[in-house]
MITI-831124 format. One record per residue (C-alpha): residue number from 0; residue in three letters; x, y, z. Coordinates in nm, 4 decimals. Last residue first. Example, Ala and Ser with C-alpha at 12.3 -4.5 7.8 and 13.67 -1.06 7.14 Angstrom:
// residues 2
+-----+------+----------+----------+----------+
! pos ! code !        x !        y !        z !
+-----+------+----------+----------+----------+
!   1 !  SER !   1.3670 !  -0.1060 !   0.7140 !
!   0 !  ALA !   1.2300 !  -0.4500 !   0.7800 !
+-----+------+----------+----------+----------+
//
This chain:
// residues 378
+-----+------+----------+----------+----------+
! pos ! code !        x !        y !        z !
+-----+------+----------+----------+----------+
! 377 !  ALA !  -0.7072 !   2.2237 !  -0.9602 !
! 376 !  HIS !  -0.6757 !   1.9145 !  -0.7340 !
! 375 !  PRO !  -1.0477 !   1.8847 !  -0.6515 !
! 374 !  ASN !  -1.1428 !   1.9014 !  -1.0227 !
! 373 !  ILE !  -1.5130 !   1.9888 !  -1.0005 !
! 372 !  LEU !  -1.7302 !   1.9545 !  -1.3148 !
! 371 !  TYR !  -2.0082 !   2.2002 !  -1.3720 !
! 370 !  LYS !  -2.3354 !   2.1609 !  -1.5618 !
! 369 !  GLU !  -2.4612 !   2.4740 !  -1.7452 !
! 368 !  GLY !  -2.5802 !   2.3242 !  -2.0719 !
! 367 !  THR !  -2.9436 !   2.2841 !  -1.9719 !
! 366 !  ALA !  -3.0165 !   2.5080 !  -1.6681 !
! 365 !  LYS !  -3.0338 !   2.3857 !  -1.3065 !
! 364 !  LYS !  -3.0758 !   2.7489 !  -1.2110 !
! 363 !  GLU !  -2.9466 !   2.6715 !  -0.8615 !
! 362 !  TYR !  -2.6076 !   2.5742 !  -0.9898 !
! 361 !  THR !  -2.5558 !   2.9168 !  -1.1516 !
! 360 !  GLN !  -2.6316 !   3.0894 !  -0.8264 !
! 359 !  LEU !  -2.3685 !   2.8814 !  -0.6481 !
! 358 !  THR !  -2.1166 !   2.9885 !  -0.9108 !
! 357 !  GLU !  -2.1886 !   3.3542 !  -0.8434 !
! 356 !  PRO !  -2.1419 !   3.3020 !  -0.4739 !
! 355 !  LEU !  -1.7981 !   3.1366 !  -0.5304 !
! 354 !  LEU !  -1.7983 !   2.8043 !  -0.3501 !
! 353 !  ALA !  -1.7165 !   2.5782 !  -0.6472 !
! 352 !  ASN !  -1.4216 !   2.8104 !  -0.7101 !
! 351 !  ALA !  -1.2493 !   2.6731 !  -0.4018 !
! 350 !  LEU !  -1.3112 !   2.3183 !  -0.5000 !
! 349 !  SER !  -1.1644 !   2.3910 !  -0.8392 !
! 348 !  ILE !  -1.3637 !   2.4324 !  -1.1589 !
! 347 !  GLU !  -1.4163 !   2.2599 !  -1.4951 !
! 346 !  ALA !  -1.6668 !   2.4420 !  -1.7126 !
! 345 !  ALA !  -1.9902 !   2.4141 !  -1.9076 !
! 344 !  TYR !  -1.9763 !   2.0355 !  -1.8973 !
! 343 !  SER !  -2.0526 !   1.7566 !  -2.1359 !
! 342 !  SER !  -2.1266 !   1.3906 !  -2.0647 !
! 341 !  ALA !  -2.0617 !   1.0822 !  -2.2817 !
! 340 !  PHE !  -2.2910 !   0.7953 !  -2.1928 !
! 339 !  THR !  -2.3880 !   0.6745 !  -2.5412 !
! 338 !  THR !  -2.0383 !   0.7398 !  -2.6895 !
! 337 !  ARG !  -1.7311 !   0.7810 !  -2.4824 !
! 336 !  VAL !  -1.8663 !   0.5949 !  -2.1777 !
! 335 !  GLU !  -1.9950 !   0.3063 !  -2.3854 !
! 334 !  ASP !  -1.8100 !   0.0098 !  -2.2422 !
! 333 !  ALA !  -1.8050 !   0.1536 !  -1.8887 !
! 332 !  VAL !  -2.1739 !   0.2296 !  -1.9068 !
! 331 !  ARG !  -2.2492 !  -0.1178 !  -2.0359 !
! 330 !  GLN !  -2.0511 !  -0.2593 !  -1.7439 !
! 329 !  ARG !  -2.2604 !  -0.0707 !  -1.4941 !
! 328 !  LEU !  -2.5828 !  -0.2088 !  -1.6513 !
! 327 !  GLU !  -2.4547 !  -0.5645 !  -1.6322 !
! 326 !  ASP !  -2.3386 !  -0.5091 !  -1.2749 !
! 325 !  ALA !  -2.6892 !  -0.3871 !  -1.1786 !
! 324 !  ARG !  -2.8386 !  -0.6994 !  -1.3394 !
! 323 !  GLU !  -2.6190 !  -0.9327 !  -1.1340 !
! 322 !  ARG !  -2.6461 !  -0.7290 !  -0.8136 !
! 321 !  GLY !  -3.0277 !  -0.7267 !  -0.7896 !
! 320 !  VAL !  -3.3130 !  -0.5698 !  -1.0023 !
! 319 !  LYS !  -3.4932 !  -0.4371 !  -0.6911 !
! 318 !  GLN !  -3.1827 !  -0.3056 !  -0.5180 !
! 317 !  LEU !  -3.0848 !  -0.1119 !  -0.8347 !
! 316 !  PHE !  -3.4407 !   0.0343 !  -0.8589 !
! 315 !  PRO !  -3.4300 !   0.1386 !  -0.4819 !
! 314 !  THR !  -3.1026 !   0.3243 !  -0.5499 !
! 313 !  LEU !  -3.2176 !   0.4967 !  -0.8695 !
! 312 !  LEU !  -3.5224 !   0.6700 !  -0.7419 !
! 311 !  TRP !  -3.8783 !   0.6793 !  -0.8689 !
! 310 !  GLY !  -4.1784 !   0.8530 !  -0.7117 !
! 309 !  GLY !  -4.5383 !   0.7818 !  -0.7982 !
! 308 !  ILE !  -4.8231 !   0.8662 !  -1.0218 !
! 307 !  GLY !  -5.1013 !   0.6336 !  -1.1345 !
! 306 !  TRP !  -5.3722 !   0.5906 !  -1.3934 !
! 305 !  TYR !  -5.6745 !   0.3832 !  -1.4809 !
! 304 !  MET !  -5.9590 !   0.5931 !  -1.3311 !
! 303 !  GLY !  -6.0380 !   0.8303 !  -1.6108 !
! 302 !  TYR !  -5.8151 !   1.1008 !  -1.7474 !
! 301 !  SER !  -5.9614 !   1.4356 !  -1.6404 !
! 300 !  ARG !  -5.8231 !   1.4147 !  -1.2872 !
! 299 !  ARG !  -5.7082 !   1.7814 !  -1.2426 !
! 298 !  LEU !  -5.3748 !   1.7083 !  -1.0893 !
! 297 !  VAL !  -5.1362 !   1.9885 !  -0.9745 !
! 296 !  THR !  -4.7975 !   1.9058 !  -0.8331 !
! 295 !  PRO !  -4.7084 !   2.1768 !  -0.5822 !
! 294 !  SER !  -4.4220 !   2.4219 !  -0.6736 !
! 293 !  THR !  -4.0588 !   2.3090 !  -0.6586 !
! 292 !  ASN !  -4.0191 !   2.2766 !  -1.0375 !
! 291 !  LEU !  -3.6823 !   2.1077 !  -1.1103 !
! 290 !  GLY !  -3.7788 !   1.8461 !  -0.8550 !
! 289 !  GLY !  -3.6766 !   1.5066 !  -0.9859 !
! 288 !  TYR !  -3.7887 !   1.1471 !  -1.0243 !
! 287 !  ILE !  -4.1614 !   1.1784 !  -1.0725 !
! 286 !  TYR !  -4.3020 !   0.8549 !  -1.2241 !
! 285 !  VAL !  -4.6102 !   0.8940 !  -1.4464 !
! 284 !  GLN !  -4.8293 !   0.5936 !  -1.5328 !
! 283 !  LYS !  -5.1291 !   0.5460 !  -1.7560 !
! 282 !  HIS !  -5.3130 !   0.2206 !  -1.7574 !
! 281 !  GLN !  -5.5205 !   0.1754 !  -2.0747 !
! 280 !  THR !  -5.8800 !   0.0753 !  -1.9835 !
! 279 !  SER !  -6.0034 !   0.4126 !  -2.1039 !
! 278 !  GLY !  -6.2230 !   0.6219 !  -1.8868 !
! 277 !  TYR !  -6.4543 !   0.5320 !  -1.5927 !
! 276 !  ARG !  -6.7622 !   0.6522 !  -1.7833 !
! 275 !  SER !  -6.6824 !   0.3782 !  -2.0296 !
! 274 !  TYR !  -6.6996 !   0.3865 !  -2.4106 !
! 273 !  GLU !  -6.6040 !   0.0746 !  -2.5949 !
! 272 !  GLY !  -6.2782 !   0.0792 !  -2.7825 !
! 271 !  GLY !  -6.1011 !   0.3179 !  -3.0159 !
! 270 !  ALA !  -5.7331 !   0.4273 !  -3.0432 !
! 269 !  ALA !  -5.8492 !   0.7892 !  -3.0044 !
! 268 !  ASN !  -5.9490 !   0.7040 !  -2.6453 !
! 267 !  ALA !  -5.5944 !   0.5898 !  -2.5636 !
! 266 !  ALA !  -5.4422 !   0.9006 !  -2.7215 !
! 265 !  LYS !  -5.6803 !   1.1266 !  -2.5277 !
! 264 !  GLU !  -5.6020 !   0.9433 !  -2.1989 !
! 263 !  MET !  -5.2238 !   0.9733 !  -2.2634 !
! 262 !  ALA !  -5.2618 !   1.3399 !  -2.3397 !
! 261 !  THR !  -5.4439 !   1.4019 !  -2.0098 !
! 260 !  LEU !  -5.1833 !   1.2010 !  -1.8195 !
! 259 !  ILE !  -4.9057 !   1.4104 !  -1.9729 !
! 258 !  GLN !  -5.0864 !   1.7431 !  -1.9049 !
! 257 !  ASN !  -5.1397 !   1.6416 !  -1.5396 !
! 256 !  THR !  -4.7689 !   1.5559 !  -1.4966 !
! 255 !  LEU !  -4.6828 !   1.8919 !  -1.6534 !
! 254 !  GLU !  -4.9117 !   2.0953 !  -1.4288 !
! 253 !  GLY !  -4.6777 !   2.2414 !  -1.1713 !
! 252 !  GLY !  -4.4193 !   2.0419 !  -0.9686 !
! 251 !  GLY !  -4.2189 !   1.7316 !  -1.0406 !
! 250 !  THR !  -3.9813 !   1.8660 !  -1.3116 !
! 249 !  ALA !  -3.7869 !   1.5486 !  -1.3848 !
! 248 !  ASP !  -4.0928 !   1.3478 !  -1.5068 !
! 247 !  PHE !  -4.0608 !   0.9884 !  -1.6199 !
! 246 !  ALA !  -4.3512 !   0.8817 !  -1.8284 !
! 245 !  LEU !  -4.5167 !   0.5479 !  -1.9107 !
! 244 !  TYR !  -4.8015 !   0.5270 !  -2.1629 !
! 243 !  ALA !  -4.5804 !   0.5573 !  -2.4708 !
! 242 !  GLY !  -4.7745 !   0.3778 !  -2.7452 !
! 241 !  THR !  -4.5416 !   0.5387 !  -2.9962 !
! 240 !  ALA !  -4.7587 !   0.7009 !  -3.2599 !
! 239 !  SER !  -5.0564 !   0.7706 !  -3.0349 !
! 238 !  ILE !  -4.8226 !   0.9053 !  -2.7756 !
! 237 !  ALA !  -4.6594 !   1.1417 !  -3.0273 !
! 236 !  ALA !  -5.0040 !   1.2624 !  -3.1578 !
! 235 !  VAL !  -5.1245 !   1.3346 !  -2.8081 !
! 234 !  LEU !  -4.8045 !   1.5258 !  -2.7306 !
! 233 !  ASP !  -4.8256 !   1.7338 !  -3.0463 !
! 232 !  ASP !  -5.1941 !   1.8190 !  -2.9683 !
! 231 !  ALA !  -5.1010 !   1.9473 !  -2.6197 !
! 230 !  PHE !  -4.7862 !   2.1320 !  -2.7466 !
! 229 !  SER !  -4.9467 !   2.3075 !  -3.0407 !
! 228 !  GLY !  -4.9189 !   2.6527 !  -2.8844 !
! 227 !  GLN !  -4.5417 !   2.5993 !  -2.8520 !
! 226 !  SER !  -4.3491 !   2.6541 !  -2.5308 !
! 225 !  SER !  -4.4086 !   2.2991 !  -2.4236 !
! 224 !  ASP !  -4.1909 !   2.1718 !  -2.7059 !
! 223 !  CYS !  -4.2693 !   1.8073 !  -2.7999 !
! 222 !  VAL !  -3.9958 !   1.5943 !  -2.9553 !
! 221 !  TYR !  -4.0604 !   1.2615 !  -3.1249 !
! 220 !  GLN !  -3.8047 !   1.1447 !  -3.3826 !
! 219 !  ALA !  -3.4813 !   1.2002 !  -3.1827 !
! 218 !  GLY !  -3.1688 !   1.1354 !  -3.3923 !
! 217 !  ILE !  -2.8823 !   1.3206 !  -3.2240 !
! 216 !  ASP !  -2.9582 !   1.6465 !  -3.4107 !
! 215 !  ARG !  -3.3306 !   1.6076 !  -3.3215 !
! 214 !  LEU !  -3.2373 !   1.6329 !  -2.9604 !
! 213 !  LEU !  -3.0436 !   1.9601 !  -2.9979 !
! 212 !  GLN !  -3.3245 !   2.0930 !  -3.2159 !
! 211 !  ALA !  -3.5735 !   2.0441 !  -2.9451 !
! 210 !  GLN !  -3.3560 !   2.2137 !  -2.6937 !
! 209 !  GLU !  -3.3133 !   2.5071 !  -2.9323 !
! 208 !  PRO !  -3.6940 !   2.5310 !  -2.9625 !
! 207 !  LYS !  -3.7383 !   2.5637 !  -2.5855 !
! 206 !  ARG !  -3.9438 !   2.3844 !  -2.3190 !
! 205 !  VAL !  -3.8645 !   2.0168 !  -2.3776 !
! 204 !  ILE !  -4.0620 !   1.6933 !  -2.3791 !
! 203 !  ASN !  -3.9074 !   1.3890 !  -2.5469 !
! 202 !  VAL !  -4.1280 !   1.0962 !  -2.6615 !
! 201 !  LEU !  -3.9258 !   0.7710 !  -2.6876 !
! 200 !  PRO !  -3.9960 !   0.4591 !  -2.8881 !
! 199 !  VAL !  -3.7410 !   0.1879 !  -2.7829 !
! 198 !  ASP !  -3.5279 !   0.0370 !  -3.0586 !
! 197 !  ASP !  -3.2357 !  -0.0467 !  -2.8224 !
! 196 !  ALA !  -2.9798 !   0.1727 !  -2.9870 !
! 195 !  LEU !  -3.2214 !   0.4595 !  -3.0482 !
! 194 !  CYS !  -3.3615 !   0.4198 !  -2.6988 !
! 193 !  ILE !  -3.0170 !   0.4278 !  -2.5408 !
! 192 !  LYS !  -2.9205 !   0.7443 !  -2.7449 !
! 191 !  GLN !  -3.2417 !   0.9157 !  -2.6371 !
! 190 !  LEU !  -3.1807 !   0.8208 !  -2.2728 !
! 189 !  MET !  -2.8217 !   0.9631 !  -2.2890 !
! 188 !  GLN !  -2.9551 !   1.2903 !  -2.4290 !
! 187 !  GLY !  -3.2123 !   1.3090 !  -2.1518 !
! 186 !  LEU !  -2.9463 !   1.2461 !  -1.8822 !
! 185 !  ASN !  -2.7271 !   1.5297 !  -2.0155 !
! 184 !  SER !  -3.0410 !   1.7441 !  -2.0225 !
! 183 !  ALA !  -3.2463 !   1.7984 !  -2.3396 !
! 182 !  ALA !  -3.5329 !   1.5873 !  -2.2124 !
! 181 !  ALA !  -3.6477 !   1.8001 !  -1.9317 !
! 180 !  THR !  -3.9370 !   1.5522 !  -1.9557 !
! 179 !  HIS !  -3.9290 !   1.1912 !  -2.0626 !
! 178 !  ILE !  -4.2026 !   0.9785 !  -2.2249 !
! 177 !  LEU !  -4.1492 !   0.6094 !  -2.2832 !
! 176 !  GLY !  -4.2613 !   0.3226 !  -2.5035 !
! 175 !  SER !  -4.3625 !  -0.0399 !  -2.4974 !
! 174 !  TYR !  -4.4926 !  -0.0884 !  -2.1485 !
! 173 !  GLY !  -4.5048 !  -0.4187 !  -1.9543 !
! 172 !  GLU !  -4.3885 !  -0.3091 !  -1.6104 !
! 171 !  MET !  -4.0556 !  -0.4875 !  -1.6233 !
! 170 !  ARG !  -3.9862 !  -0.3453 !  -1.9757 !
! 169 !  MET !  -4.0531 !   0.0164 !  -1.8833 !
! 168 !  THR !  -3.8599 !  -0.0216 !  -1.5643 !
! 167 !  ASP !  -3.5577 !  -0.1514 !  -1.7634 !
! 166 !  VAL !  -3.5795 !   0.1517 !  -1.9916 !
! 165 !  MET !  -3.5994 !   0.3899 !  -1.6989 !
! 164 !  GLY !  -3.3173 !   0.2108 !  -1.5239 !
! 163 !  LEU !  -3.0900 !   0.2610 !  -1.8214 !
! 162 !  ALA !  -3.1525 !   0.6360 !  -1.7965 !
! 161 !  THR !  -3.1005 !   0.6352 !  -1.4183 !
! 160 !  LEU !  -2.7843 !   0.4203 !  -1.4549 !
! 159 !  PRO !  -2.6332 !   0.6650 !  -1.7047 !
! 158 !  ASN !  -2.7333 !   0.9881 !  -1.5131 !
! 157 !  VAL !  -2.6312 !   0.8959 !  -1.1545 !
! 156 !  PHE !  -2.3510 !   0.6476 !  -1.2263 !
! 155 !  CYS !  -2.0826 !   0.7194 !  -1.4831 !
! 154 !  SER !  -2.0647 !   1.0929 !  -1.4515 !
! 153 !  ALA !  -1.6968 !   1.1298 !  -1.3682 !
! 152 !  SER !  -1.5623 !   0.8827 !  -1.6299 !
! 151 !  GLU !  -1.4706 !   1.1169 !  -1.9044 !
! 150 !  ALA !  -1.3092 !   1.3531 !  -1.6578 !
! 149 !  PRO !  -1.1302 !   1.0586 !  -1.4910 !
! 148 !  THR !  -0.9774 !   0.9689 !  -1.8319 !
! 147 !  VAL !  -1.0348 !   0.6629 !  -2.0451 !
! 146 !  GLY !  -0.7030 !   0.5408 !  -2.1769 !
! 145 !  GLU !  -0.7365 !   0.1851 !  -2.0563 !
! 144 !  HIS !  -1.0958 !   0.0838 !  -1.9926 !
! 143 !  MET !  -1.2644 !   0.1972 !  -1.6717 !
! 142 !  LEU !  -1.3050 !  -0.0005 !  -1.3560 !
! 141 !  LEU !  -1.6278 !   0.0847 !  -1.1690 !
! 140 !  CYS !  -1.5816 !   0.1402 !  -0.7988 !
! 139 !  GLN !  -1.8301 !   0.1084 !  -0.5148 !
! 138 !  HIS !  -1.7749 !  -0.2663 !  -0.4997 !
! 137 !  VAL !  -1.4039 !  -0.1939 !  -0.4223 !
! 136 !  ASN !  -1.5065 !  -0.0413 !  -0.0929 !
! 135 !  LEU !  -1.4107 !   0.3253 !  -0.0619 !
! 134 !  THR !  -1.1531 !   0.5643 !   0.0736 !
! 133 !  ARG !  -1.1795 !   0.9107 !  -0.0870 !
! 132 !  TYR !  -0.9089 !   1.1640 !  -0.1709 !
! 131 !  GLN !  -0.9342 !   1.5231 !  -0.2876 !
! 130 !  THR !  -1.2894 !   1.5850 !  -0.1808 !
! 129 !  TYR !  -1.6225 !   1.6714 !  -0.3461 !
! 128 !  MET !  -1.6966 !   1.2998 !  -0.3542 !
! 127 !  ALA !  -1.8685 !   1.2706 !  -0.0157 !
! 126 !  GLY !  -2.1092 !   1.0062 !  -0.1641 !
! 125 !  GLY !  -1.9905 !   0.6691 !  -0.2825 !
! 124 !  LEU !  -2.0581 !   0.6114 !  -0.6485 !
! 123 !  VAL !  -1.7080 !   0.5914 !  -0.8087 !
! 122 !  ALA !  -1.5625 !   0.5797 !  -1.1551 !
! 121 !  VAL !  -1.2221 !   0.4160 !  -1.1616 !
! 120 !  THR !  -0.8867 !   0.4847 !  -1.3320 !
! 119 !  ARG !  -0.6199 !   0.2242 !  -1.2408 !
! 118 !  GLY !  -0.3033 !   0.2651 !  -1.0395 !
! 117 !  MET !  -0.4013 !  -0.0159 !  -0.7999 !
! 116 !  LEU !  -0.7385 !  -0.1622 !  -0.9065 !
! 115 !  ALA !  -0.6240 !  -0.5263 !  -0.9061 !
! 114 !  GLN !  -0.4856 !  -0.4827 !  -0.5561 !
! 113 !  ALA !  -0.8391 !  -0.4236 !  -0.4247 !
! 112 !  GLU !  -0.9878 !  -0.7337 !  -0.5769 !
! 111 !  ALA !  -0.6969 !  -0.9479 !  -0.4725 !
! 110 !  SER !  -0.7451 !  -0.8413 !  -0.1106 !
! 109 !  ALA !  -0.4680 !  -0.6605 !   0.0788 !
! 108 !  GLY !  -0.6016 !  -0.3092 !   0.0690 !
! 107 !  ALA !  -0.5214 !  -0.0496 !  -0.2000 !
! 106 !  ALA !  -0.3521 !   0.2899 !  -0.2338 !
! 105 !  VAL !  -0.3385 !   0.5465 !  -0.5228 !
! 104 !  VAL !  -0.6476 !   0.4400 !  -0.7242 !
! 103 !  VAL !  -0.7002 !   0.7059 !  -0.9883 !
! 102 !  GLY !  -1.0057 !   0.9280 !  -1.0190 !
! 101 !  ALA !  -1.3752 !   0.9482 !  -1.0762 !
! 100 !  GLY !  -1.6887 !   1.1125 !  -0.9377 !
!  99 !  GLU !  -2.0276 !   1.0456 !  -0.7747 !
!  98 !  ASN !  -2.2736 !   1.1625 !  -0.5120 !
!  97 !  GLY !  -2.1061 !   1.4786 !  -0.3980 !
!  96 !  VAL !  -2.1392 !   1.6413 !  -0.0575 !
!  95 !  PRO !  -1.9927 !   1.5973 !   0.2959 !
!  94 !  MET !  -2.2279 !   1.6922 !   0.5883 !
!  93 !  ALA !  -2.1348 !   1.9150 !   0.8788 !
!  92 !  GLN !  -2.4272 !   1.8625 !   1.1142 !
!  91 !  ASP !  -2.5840 !   2.1731 !   1.2886 !
!  90 !  LEU !  -2.9328 !   2.0783 !   1.1734 !
!  89 !  ARG !  -2.9660 !   1.7774 !   0.9518 !
!  88 !  GLY !  -3.2936 !   1.6170 !   1.0485 !
!  87 !  GLY !  -3.4687 !   1.9469 !   1.1036 !
!  86 !  LEU !  -3.4399 !   2.0566 !   0.7416 !
!  85 !  HIS !  -3.7999 !   2.0604 !   0.6236 !
!  84 !  LYS !  -3.9057 !   2.2855 !   0.9173 !
!  83 !  MET !  -3.6417 !   2.5350 !   0.8061 !
!  82 !  LEU !  -3.8285 !   2.6178 !   0.4889 !
!  81 !  GLY !  -4.0587 !   2.8809 !   0.6337 !
!  80 !  ALA !  -3.7705 !   3.0655 !   0.7792 !
!  79 !  PRO !  -3.6076 !   3.1266 !   0.4422 !
!  78 !  ILE !  -3.2455 !   2.9995 !   0.4597 !
!  77 !  ASP !  -2.9805 !   3.2671 !   0.4612 !
!  76 !  ALA !  -2.6364 !   3.2122 !   0.3054 !
!  75 !  THR !  -2.2905 !   3.1570 !   0.4412 !
!  74 !  VAL !  -1.9711 !   3.0818 !   0.2457 !
!  73 !  SER !  -1.6249 !   2.9761 !   0.3634 !
!  72 !  PRO !  -1.3228 !   2.9887 !   0.1465 !
!  71 !  GLN !  -1.0143 !   2.7640 !   0.1861 !
!  70 !  GLU !  -0.7648 !   2.8549 !  -0.0875 !
!  69 !  PRO !  -0.8890 !   3.2078 !  -0.1411 !
!  68 !  THR !  -0.9082 !   3.2537 !   0.2404 !
!  67 !  GLY !  -1.2134 !   3.2744 !   0.4688 !
!  66 !  SER !  -1.5155 !   3.4766 !   0.3836 !
!  65 !  GLN !  -1.7872 !   3.4562 !   0.1162 !
!  64 !  VAL !  -2.1475 !   3.5913 !   0.1518 !
!  63 !  ALA !  -2.4490 !   3.4196 !  -0.0081 !
!  62 !  THR !  -2.7768 !   3.6191 !  -0.0004 !
!  61 !  THR !  -2.8660 !   3.5448 !  -0.3588 !
!  60 !  VAL !  -2.8158 !   3.1758 !  -0.2650 !
!  59 !  ASP !  -3.1465 !   3.1700 !  -0.0802 !
!  58 !  ALA !  -3.0860 !   2.8437 !   0.1086 !
!  57 !  MET !  -3.2827 !   2.5269 !   0.0452 !
!  56 !  GLY !  -2.9940 !   2.3229 !   0.1863 !
!  55 !  LEU !  -2.7549 !   2.4236 !  -0.0881 !
!  54 !  LEU !  -2.5296 !   2.1130 !  -0.1033 !
!  53 !  LEU !  -2.7692 !   1.8560 !   0.0260 !
!  52 !  GLY !  -3.0524 !   1.9599 !  -0.2075 !
!  51 !  LEU !  -2.8063 !   2.0424 !  -0.4893 !
!  50 !  ASP !  -2.6444 !   1.6974 !  -0.5295 !
!  49 !  SER !  -2.9436 !   1.5420 !  -0.7243 !
!  48 !  PRO !  -2.9216 !   1.8320 !  -0.9722 !
!  47 !  ASN !  -2.5702 !   1.7016 !  -1.0472 !
!  46 !  ILE !  -2.2438 !   1.8831 !  -0.9717 !
!  45 !  PRO !  -1.9888 !   1.6515 !  -1.1364 !
!  44 !  ALA !  -1.6763 !   1.5010 !  -0.9717 !
!  43 !  ALA !  -1.3348 !   1.4790 !  -1.1357 !
!  42 !  GLU !  -0.9811 !   1.4102 !  -1.0125 !
!  41 !  VAL !  -1.0455 !   1.2167 !  -0.6942 !
!  40 !  ARG !  -0.7294 !   1.0372 !  -0.5791 !
!  39 !  VAL !  -0.8957 !   0.7060 !  -0.4895 !
!  38 !  VAL !  -0.7995 !   0.5034 !  -0.1783 !
!  37 !  VAL !  -0.9013 !   0.1419 !  -0.2062 !
!  36 !  GLU !  -1.0987 !  -0.1051 !   0.0034 !
!  35 !  ASN !  -1.1306 !  -0.4815 !   0.0415 !
!  34 !  ASP !  -0.8492 !  -0.5353 !   0.2945 !
!  33 !  ASN !  -0.9188 !  -0.2112 !   0.4839 !
!  32 !  PRO !  -0.8009 !   0.1236 !   0.3374 !
!  31 !  ALA !  -0.6347 !   0.3839 !   0.5539 !
!  30 !  ALA !  -0.8682 !   0.6843 !   0.6135 !
!  29 !  VAL !  -0.7450 !   1.0143 !   0.4686 !
!  28 !  GLY !  -0.7198 !   1.3431 !   0.6607 !
!  27 !  ILE !  -1.0077 !   1.5882 !   0.7155 !
!  26 !  ASP !  -0.8967 !   1.9291 !   0.5892 !
!  25 !  VAL !  -1.2233 !   2.1290 !   0.5633 !
!  24 !  LEU !  -1.3558 !   2.3428 !   0.2746 !
!  23 !  ASP !  -1.6702 !   2.5076 !   0.4077 !
!  22 !  LEU !  -2.0323 !   2.5807 !   0.3178 !
!  21 !  LYS !  -2.2626 !   2.7267 !   0.5828 !
!  20 !  LEU !  -2.6368 !   2.7482 !   0.5226 !
!  19 !  GLN !  -2.8124 !   2.9693 !   0.7777 !
!  18 !  GLY !  -3.1235 !   2.9417 !   0.9921 !
!  17 !  ALA !  -2.9883 !   2.9782 !   1.3432 !
!  16 !  SER !  -3.0156 !   2.6044 !   1.3896 !
!  15 !  THR !  -2.7373 !   2.5800 !   1.1343 !
!  14 !  VAL !  -2.7582 !   2.3901 !   0.8040 !
!  13 !  THR !  -2.4098 !   2.2617 !   0.7256 !
!  12 !  SER !  -2.2462 !   2.1672 !   0.3930 !
!  11 !  GLN !  -1.8951 !   2.0254 !   0.3722 !
!  10 !  LEU !  -1.6437 !   2.0299 !   0.0815 !
!   9 !  GLN !  -1.3427 !   1.8153 !   0.1608 !
!   8 !  LEU !  -0.9685 !   1.8986 !   0.1509 !
!   7 !  ASN !  -0.7304 !   1.6102 !   0.2099 !
!   6 !  SER !  -0.3781 !   1.6578 !   0.3481 !
!   5 !  SER !  -0.1232 !   1.4009 !   0.4623 !
!   4 !  PRO !  -0.1462 !   1.1804 !   0.1600 !
!   3 !  LEU !  -0.1324 !   0.8085 !   0.2314 !
!   2 !  GLU !   0.1891 !   0.6119 !   0.1699 !
!   1 !  SER !   0.1343 !   0.3434 !  -0.0944 !
!   0 !  MET !  -0.0007 !  -0.0002 !   0.0033 !
+-----+------+----------+----------+----------+
//
């Protein structure tokens, strides 16, 4: 085992009982690996929408104030009083942030599995990834092919496995097509590529013409733009053409889920069948897996009685399908990391720059094309 580094900066997020968010870079040391563990020198970690709840703690980032030093800044921001009730479980606890990342194994435990990773580039799903070094079990690591860089490997888990999980869920639940919202995101582009490769009909919902064009440029056939006056009719036509009665909604709030269910019911009724006051017999399902819109979810129930909405998360899905299937999905990501599962970033930033108030405000927008990659050693 190589000598462990003496210094290790980690980004930590604290919600104080006084109603403030506090972000700090803290030197925490590096834990020695057990037999089946490795130490990864983290060289790339993305800031995903799924990281923002823990990172920002519902704070009003327009109130962010920076102090400390340029190398180890500290940031505070106010949390609206009405939101503090949602954060009681984490008060005054310094919590490390970052779901995933990638780097090079610099120390390994005694087991053969750990030793086989020594010096190799791995992608990691382990939490606390906005740090310079991370000690992890080998099963949290995905070995990359020779020549693949940490930056190329950094987003190997959250978006790719979520997109693959959507297609697997479709098959397990007996549907033949999918609808996806916020479809121009990195995840949405991956899902479109998977569906093209696997011959799965996909209906993409976006909110801007340039997002629609981006998807068409990679081969999307069905793209519905919610900013267009024809959106409702376009969505019904796309569902009729694809048989997509299962949707995954990244927005969560507002009326989009209701609009999708309404369009599904209209498409089902247009396909014919005996009239029933209970609506069509086609089951219509929407899974909410994100919260880009934080307003209440509005349902107007104009789509009969055969419908459902629910939540969908990656970790319970992976537990449901089991280790063997999860490993198959992980390996597909490793094999196609430069093609199907390639990610793009607006910028690569340091840990210190990740705490700049203007950068925090950019995260909160969750805008297409503005995803950041942290290089903890920059």
